[in-house]
N, C-alpha and C positions, 0 to 999 in steps of 0.2 A: 475276552475269548478264553475259554478254558484250555488248560494245557494237558498234554498226555492223551492217551487213547480214549476216545469217546464214542458212545452210540448216539447218533444224531437223527432226530426226526425232523423232516422239513419238506419243503416244496421244491420240485425240480423246475428250474427255469432255463431257458436258452438265451444266451447273450452272445451275439456275434458268432453263432454256430458252435458255441461252447456250452455244454451242459453244466449247470451249477446247482448244488444243493444248498438251499437257503433255509436256515432254521427260522421259526416264527417268533419264539421267545427264548429266554434263558432256560426255561423248563424243558426245552427240546434237547438239551445236552445232558447226557447221563454218563457218568464216569464208568468206564469198562474195567472190571476187575480182571487183572491178568495174574495168573498163578504160575505159568510156566516161564522159563527163561526166554526173553523176547528182545530182539534187536530191531531198532527202527532207524533207518539211514535216510537223510534228506537226498534229493535227487542230485546226481552229478551233472556237470556241464556236458551237454551232448557232444561237443566237438571242441578240442583244444587246437589252436592254431598258433604257430610261432615260426619265426625264421630260425634257421640253423644257428646255434650258438646263443639264442635267446630263450626265455622261459615264459610260460603261461601258468597261472595258478588258479586254483579253485579251493574253497573250503566247504567241507561237508559237516553236518551236525549229526551227532550220534546220540540217540536216546535208548535206554535199555532198562528192563525191569526184571527182577527176580534172578539175577545172574549168580552163578556159583563159582565163577572164575573170571579171569581177565578176558578182554576182547582182543584177539590178535587180528592184525590187518596185514594182508599179504598181496603182493603183485605177482602175476604169472602171465605166461603167454609170450608169443614171439616178439612183441613190442615192449615188453616190461622194462627193458633197460632204458627206454626213453622217458619213463615216468619215475617219480619218487613219491613216497608218502611219509608224512611225519605227524604224529608219532606212529610207530608200528605196533603199539600195544596201549590199551586203555585200562586203567584200574578202576573198577566201580567202587562206589562208596555205599555201604549197606546194600549191596546187590543192585545198585542202580547207577545210571548215567543220565545227566540232563544237559542236552545241548553241548556235549563234549565236541571239541573241534578237531578235525583231521584235515590237514592241508595236502592237496595233490599238486605236484609240480610236473609240468610237461617240459622236458629239457632235451630236445632232439639234437643229435650229433650228426645226422644225415638227413637229406631231403627225402620226403616220401610220406606214406601213410603208416601210422603206428597204432596197433590195437593191443590192449592188455586187459587182463581180468583183475579186478580188485575184489578181494574176498574178506568179509568180516565174519569171524567165528568166535564162539564162546561155548564152553561145555554145556550141553543140554539144549542150547538154542539152535534154531534153524539158521544155517549160514545165509548171509545176505551177499549176493554177488552182483557187482556192477561192471559194465563194460566201459573202458576208457578208450576213446578214439582221438588220435592226434594227426594233424597234417602239418608238415613243415616244408619250408621253401628255402632254397639256396639263392641268395640275391647278390647282384653285383654292388648295388647301393643299399643304403639303409633308410632312405627317405628323409634324411636331414639335408639342410642347405649345403653343408660341406661335402656330403656324399649322397647325392640324390639317386632315387630309383632310376633305372633305365626303362625304356619302353618295354623291353623284354621282361623286366621285373614286374611291371604293372600287368602285362598279359598273363604272366605266371600266377600272380596273386588273384586274378579273376574276382576282384572286389571282396576278397576274404578278410580284409582289414576293416570292413564296414563300420568305421567309427567316426566320430565327429572330429577326430584329430586330423590336422592337415599334414600332408607329406609333400616333399619336393620331388619333381620328376624332370629329367633332362632328356630331350628327344632329338 
């Protein structure tokens, strides 16, 4: 599969109600020539969930072309203190970045909903803005055999830990 921006010719198919563009041959991929500074950021996790005092993490990939300066990464908004980002700046090589990693950490100190704005900017490029959403819970237990969740904890969680991991509950 070719890397970087591409013009793709293909057939549109529907699979499980999802529209998909399917190229027919390798000739359907044509590299796009980008001349202006451009930032491309992979999608962020739609919702972070963590118990107070714990963390949840996600990693974004950053691609960029024709940059004339560094990429700065900033957090803003009412819930920004519940998130951290590392690094806060990316240095391009020859004006480009290829799959540079940026880690987002959700680290709530209070129960509730937290929303922040994550902005990627570089001179001459259009800013890329992503919204970060977090939901945290204060629990009596932590789900271990030594400190099981209470029934109230489970009701509060409302199946938000939807993983294959097993938890202990005492009712």
